[in-house]
C-alpha positions as CSV (number, residue, x, y, z in Angstrom):
1,M,64.6,59.6,64.3
2,P,63.5,57.4,67.3
3,I,65.1,54.1,67.9
4,R,62.7,51.2,67.3
5,F,61.6,49.1,70.2
6,E,63.3,45.9,68.9
7,T,66.5,47.6,68.4
8,R,66.4,49.0,72.0
9,A,65.5,45.5,73.3
10,R,68.6,44.0,71.5
11,A,70.7,46.8,72.8
12,L,69.6,46.0,76.2
13,A,70.1,42.3,75.8
14,L,73.6,43.0,74.8
15,Q,74.4,44.9,77.8
16,L,72.8,42.1,79.8
17,L,74.9,39.6,78.2
18,Y,77.9,41.7,78.7
19,A,77.2,41.9,82.5
20,W,76.6,38.3,82.7
21,D,79.8,37.4,80.9
22,Q,81.8,39.5,83.2
23,A,80.0,38.1,86.5
24,D,81.3,34.7,87.1
25,E,79.0,34.2,90.1
26,A,76.0,34.8,87.9
27,R,76.7,31.7,85.6
28,T,74.0,29.5,87.0
29,D,70.9,31.8,86.8
30,P,71.5,35.3,85.1
31,R,68.0,36.6,85.6
32,P,68.4,38.2,89.1
33,L,71.6,39.9,87.9
34,W,69.7,41.2,84.8
35,A,66.7,42.4,86.9
36,A,69.1,44.3,89.2
37,I,70.6,45.9,86.0
38,C,67.1,46.8,84.6
39,A,66.0,48.2,88.0
40,G,68.9,50.6,88.0
41,R,68.6,51.9,84.4
42,V,68.4,55.5,83.9
43,G,65.1,56.8,82.2
44,G,62.8,54.6,84.2
45,A,61.6,51.1,83.8
46,V,60.0,49.9,80.6
47,P,58.7,46.4,81.5
48,Q,57.9,45.2,78.0
49,L,61.4,46.3,76.8
50,E,63.1,44.6,79.7
51,E,61.2,41.5,79.3
52,R,62.0,41.4,75.6
53,A,65.7,42.1,76.3
54,M,65.8,39.4,79.0
55,D,64.1,36.8,76.7
56,L,66.7,37.5,74.0
57,A,69.5,37.2,76.4
58,E,68.1,34.1,77.9
59,A,67.9,32.6,74.3
60,V,71.7,33.2,74.2
61,V,72.3,31.5,77.6
62,K,70.2,28.6,76.6
63,G,71.7,28.2,73.4
64,G,75.2,28.2,75.0
65,S,77.5,25.6,73.5
66,R,75.4,25.0,70.3
67,L,75.6,28.7,69.4
68,D,79.4,28.7,70.2
69,T,79.7,25.7,67.9
70,I,77.9,27.6,65.1
71,L,80.2,30.7,65.9
72,Q,83.3,28.8,66.0
73,A,82.7,27.1,62.7
74,A,82.0,30.6,60.9
75,A,85.1,32.2,62.7
76,E,87.5,29.8,61.2
77,N,90.8,31.2,62.6
78,W,89.5,32.9,65.7
79,R,89.2,31.2,69.1
80,L,86.0,32.3,70.8
81,E,87.9,33.5,74.0
82,R,90.1,35.7,71.8
83,L,87.2,37.6,70.3
84,A,86.2,40.9,72.1
85,V,83.6,40.3,74.8
86,V,81.2,42.7,72.9
87,D,81.7,41.2,69.5
88,R,81.3,37.6,70.8
89,N,78.1,38.6,72.6
90,I,76.7,40.5,69.5
91,L,77.4,37.3,67.5
92,R,75.8,35.0,70.1
93,L,72.7,37.3,70.3
94,A,72.3,37.4,66.4
95,L,72.7,33.6,66.2
96,A,70.1,33.1,68.8
97,E,67.7,35.4,67.1
98,L,68.2,33.6,63.8
99,E,67.6,30.3,65.4
100,L,64.3,31.7,67.1
101,G,63.1,32.9,63.5
102,T,61.2,35.9,65.1
103,A,62.8,38.3,62.6
104,P,64.0,38.3,59.0
105,V,67.6,37.3,58.5
106,R,68.6,40.5,56.9
107,V,67.0,42.4,59.8
108,V,69.0,40.4,62.3
109,L,72.3,41.0,60.3
110,D,71.6,44.7,60.0
111,E,70.8,45.1,63.7
112,A,73.9,43.2,64.8
113,I,75.9,45.4,62.7
114,R,74.3,48.5,64.2
115,L,75.1,47.2,67.7
116,A,78.6,46.6,66.6
117,R,78.9,50.2,65.4
118,W,77.4,51.6,68.7
119,F,79.1,49.2,71.1
120,G,82.0,47.7,69.4
121,A,85.4,48.8,68.1
122,A,86.1,50.5,64.7
123,R,86.6,47.2,62.8
124,S,83.6,45.3,64.8
125,P,80.8,46.0,62.2
126,A,82.9,44.5,59.3
127,F,83.9,41.5,61.5
128,V,80.4,40.9,62.8
129,N,79.1,41.2,59.1
130,G,81.6,38.6,57.9
131,I,81.1,36.1,60.6
132,L,77.3,36.3,60.7
133,D,77.0,36.1,56.8
134,R,79.1,33.1,56.7
135,A,77.1,31.4,59.6
136,A,73.9,32.2,58.1
137,R,74.9,30.7,54.8
138,E,76.5,27.6,56.6
139,Q,73.1,27.1,58.6
140,G,70.9,27.5,55.5
141,W,69.3,30.8,56.9
142,L,70.4,32.8,53.7
């Protein structure tokens, strides 16, 4: 079963966010870093996919502290810096997409859980599901 375009874009956006999170020098403008990562991807360039992924990742960067405030409220007993980098970026990505309103809430939540299965630890899917469900309810998205 082929992976949908939007799923691939979200996965690439997560990878871009992870790289940005790890590269302190890229904090001001992440697009050059992301362009370099996309240029070096195996399988050839897919401009529409890369542009969509960069748009999603940029929504996270622009959302910055606002997204983290929502995330912190939903993750009651967890400090953001203590969350796994992958989990934290999956959560930020999903929150940014929920704010954009470009996909149904349930689709965004399901896709975030899928990314947690692919890229996170064994308990990541349940953790991501719980935090996003709480955040979506608190924000009135569900």
